[in-house]
N, C-alpha and C positions, 0 to 999 in steps of 0.2 A: 792102605793109607787113609782113604776116606772113612772106612768103618772105624778106624782107630780115632780119627778126629771127632767123629760123631759120638763115639763112646765117651771120649774125654769131655766133650761138651755136656753130655748128659750127666756125667758124674759131677761136674762143676755145678750144673743146675741143681741136681739133687742135694749137693752139699749146701748150696745157698738156701734151698727150700727148707732144710732142717732148721735153719736159724730164723726163718721168717716168722714162726709163731711168737718168738720173742721180740724181734726187731719191729715188726708191724705195729703191735699195740704201743710200744714205747714211742715210736715216731708219731703215731696218731695222737697220743696224749700230749706230747710236746708241742705239736702243731696247734692243737686246740688251745693250749695255754697261751701260746704266742698270739693266735688270732684273737682270743678273748681279751688279752691285754691291750692290743692294738685297737680293738673296737671300743674298749672302755676309755682309752686315752682320747679317742677321736670324739667321744661325746657320751655323757652319762646323764642326760636330762630327760624329764618325763613330759614337759609342756611343749605344745606345738611350735611356738615361736623359737624356743631354744633349740628344739630338734632340727628345724629347718635351717637355723643358723649353723648348726653342726654339720649338716649335710653340705652346705655351701663352703664352709671353712676347711673341712676335713674330708672331702670327697674321696681323695686318693687313699687316705688311711682306711676308710670304710671298705673300699674295693680290695686293697691288699690284705686286710684282715679277713674279709669273706673268702678270698682265694685261698689263703693259708689254712683257714678252718676246713674248707671243702676238701683240700688235699689230704688233710688229716682223716676226713671221713672215708676217703678212698683207701687209705691204709686199714682203717677199721673194717671195711668190706673185705679186704684181702685176708685179714685175720679171721673173718667169719668162714671163709672158704676152708682154711685149715681146721677150725674148730668143727665144722660140719663133717669133714672127712674123719676126724678122730671120733666124733659122736656116732657116726654110722658104723665104724669099725668096732666100737665098744658095744653098741646096742645090738649089732647083728641084724639090724633092720633100719628103717628110716623114719619111724613115726615121731619119736621125740626129737631126732636129729633134724627132721624137716620142720618141726614146730619151732625149735630153737633158731634155726637159720631163717625162717620166715619172720620171727620177731626181731632178729638182728637186722635184717634187710629193711623191715619197716622202720626201725628206729634210725637207720642210716638215711632213709629217704627224708624223714623229719629233720635229721641233722643237716642234710644238704640244703633243705629249704630254710633253715634257721637264719642264716645271714642274708638270705635273698631280699627281704623287704628293705633292709638298710642299704644294701647294694643298689637296689632300684631307686631308692631315695637320693643316693649319691649321684647316680647317673641322670636322674631327671630333676635335679635340684632347682633348676630355673623354671620348671613348669609346675612346681608345687606351691600350695599355700600352706599356712600353718596347720590347718585341720588335716590336710592330706598327708603331711609329713608325720603328724602324730599317729594317724591311722596306720601308715606303713610301719612305723617303728614298733608299735604295739602288736602288730600282726605276728611278729616273731614270737610272742608269748604263746600264741596258739600252737606253733610248731614245737616249742619247748615242752608245753603240756602234753602234746602228742607223743613225743619221744619218752616223756616220763611215764606215760601209762602203757606204752607198748613194750618197753624194755623188760618188764617182768615176764613176758612170754619167753624171751631168750633165757633169762635167769632161772625161772622155774623149771623149764625143760632140761636145762644143763644140770642144775642142782639135783633134780630127781634121778637123772641118769647116772650122776656121779655117786649118788647114795646106793644105787643098785649095783654098780660095777667097781666102784672106787678107783676110776681112772684119775679122779682128783681125791686128795685127802678128805676123809669124812668131815672134819671140822670145817674145811673150806666149802664143801658141799652145803652145809648148814648155813654158813656165812652167805653163800650165793642166794639161798632161798630167803634169808632175812633181808638182804638188800632189796630183793624183788618185792617183799612186803612193804618195806619202808617207802619204796617208790609209789606205791598205791596210796599212801597216806598224804593227802593234800598239803597240810601245813609243813611237813618235813620232807616230802618227796623231792622237792627242789634240791635240798642239801645232799640227798642220796645220789642224785644224778650228777651234781657238780663235783662232789668230793669222793663218794664211795664207789661209784661205777668206774671211773678212771683207774682207781687203785685196784679194783677187781680185774680189770681188763689186763693190767700189767702182770699181776700175780698169776692169773690164768695162763697168760702167755709164758711165764716162767715154767710153769708145770707142764705145759704142752711142749715146750722146747726141750725140757729135761727128758721127757718121754721120747721125743724124736731123736735126740742125741744118743739115748740109751740103746734105741732099736738096732742100729748098725753094729754096735758092740756086742749086743746079744746075739746077733746073727753070725758073728765071726766064730 
């Protein structure tokens, strides 16, 4: 009886895990969009006095936005685990898989840090002056740039391995590499990070999910 219950539990877990490559990136992107909208509504100023006023008037919004954004990053990390497993199985080793995973984790760290300065400003609003508020707010730009320049590691390693093995469509492997190149171009890299990368994440999740869903059928 116990063995049957354990087997049933494992089967349910494995069934859920087959859908995670699709569910995790979709949830991550949705939470990022919600967090970004809430943070923008809380305040979108660049001058110290206005930023400080936003921290005082919308402290709760900043904290909620940061929390939602950070949960989205956790789902992104969960997705990276599935991607790494697929890359290792495809490569038959772990050189490019480890490189891609390291790039993704580094980007996730920058992503977790991104809302931190504004959350700190909201928490310490009564102890800040205008210049301190401005410094905190613009510190987020450094984390944004860090994510922008480290994500190509994930994309290049994934794209190169996809070109070798075709575990992703060849055209999408080239799209992956192109997005990585765009991220490295300062004047337009921000657009690639905000618009192209979330779309890449969801589409990649679809391909991984289709592969995971097909595996059990192929085994039958």
